[in-house]
C-alpha positions in Angstrom: 117.5 76.6 78.6 114.7 78.0 80.7 111.0 78.8 80.1 109.9 81.8 82.0 106.2 82.2 82.9 105.0 85.7 84.0 102.3 84.6 86.6 99.4 86.7 88.0 96.7 85.0 90.3 93.9 85.4 87.6 92.6 83.2 84.7 95.1 84.6 82.3 98.0 83.8 84.7 96.7 80.2 85.0 96.6 80.0 81.2 100.2 81.1 81.1 101.2 78.6 83.6 99.5 75.8 82.0 101.1 76.6 78.6 104.5 77.0 80.2 104.3 73.5 81.9 103.1 72.0 78.6 106.1 73.6 76.6 108.7 72.8 79.3 107.5 69.1 79.2 107.7 68.9 75.4 111.0 70.6 75.1 112.5 69.1 78.4 113.5 72.4 79.6 113.5 74.0 83.0 110.6 76.1 84.0 110.7 79.3 86.2 107.4 81.0 87.3 107.6 84.5 88.5 105.1 86.6 90.2 106.2 90.2 90.7 105.0 93.5 91.6 106.4 96.7 93.3 104.6 96.0 96.6 103.9 98.9 98.9 101.1 99.8 101.2 98.2 99.2 98.8 96.9 95.8 97.8 98.3 94.7 94.4 95.9 92.2 92.6 98.8 91.0 90.5 100.6 89.5 93.6 99.9 86.0 94.6 98.8 85.4 98.2 100.2 82.6 100.4 97.6 80.0 99.3 98.1 80.8 95.7 101.8 80.4 95.9 101.5 77.1 97.6 98.9 75.9 94.9 101.3 76.9 92.1 104.3 75.2 93.9 102.2 72.0 94.2 101.2 72.2 90.5 104.9 72.5 89.6 105.7 69.5 91.7 102.9 67.5 90.3 103.9 68.4 86.7 107.1 66.5 86.8 109.3 69.2 85.1 112.2 70.9 86.7 110.6 74.0 88.0 110.8 76.9 90.5 108.5 79.5 91.6 109.7 83.0 92.6 107.8 85.9 94.0 109.5 89.3 93.9 108.3 92.3 95.8 111.2 94.6 95.9 109.8 97.9 94.7 110.4 97.2 91.1 107.7 96.8 88.4 106.8 93.3 87.1 108.5 94.2 83.8 111.8 95.1 85.5 111.8 92.0 87.4 111.2 89.9 84.3 113.9 91.7 82.5 116.3 91.0 85.3 115.5 87.3 85.3 115.9 87.1 81.4 119.3 88.9 81.7 120.5 86.5 84.4 119.2 83.2 83.2 119.3 81.5 79.8 115.8 82.0 78.9 114.4 80.6 75.5 110.9 81.8 75.9 108.7 84.0 78.1 105.0 83.0 78.4 102.5 85.8 79.4 98.7 85.7 79.8 96.3 88.2 78.1 92.9 89.3 79.3 90.0 89.4 77.0 89.3 92.9 75.9 86.5 95.1 74.3 86.7 95.9 70.6 88.5 99.2 71.4 90.7 97.5 73.9 91.8 95.0 71.3 93.6 97.6 69.4 95.9 98.1 72.2 97.3 95.3 74.6 97.7 95.8 78.2 100.7 98.0 79.1 102.6 95.4 81.0 102.1 92.9 78.2 103.3 95.4 75.7 106.2 96.5 77.8 107.3 92.8 78.1 107.0 92.2 74.3 109.1 95.3 73.6 111.8 94.9 76.2 112.8 91.2 76.5 115.3 90.0 73.8 113.9 86.5 73.6 110.6 85.2 72.0 107.3 85.9 73.9 104.2 83.8 73.7 101.0 85.4 74.7 98.1 83.1 75.7 94.5 83.9 76.5 92.4 82.1 79.3 89.8 79.8 78.0 
């Protein structure tokens, strides 16, 4: 089985990555870290740059778990890319990070997080950055 981490280069993405590594070690499962976005002409803050990709790949090597890092910029949304990975792999768990929100914002999760929760058929663990 595979644990899938939805990674963004922000504190909540790091929290999801850390938790994914922890669970993969405990369960002795494979870990796949995915950073995805539609791309295009405008800068997308959810896409990891070269330095961040290298840092994540080194963290995975140092973790000692069987892991891989994939970055998708194919015109699809992050949710579509994650759905495709879940469909093509034997995924036991998806780990996502959540941002801190205002009192009103706490009533509603972020749209990407909500879309992931509603669309993937496996369990989803949402973690917050410390």
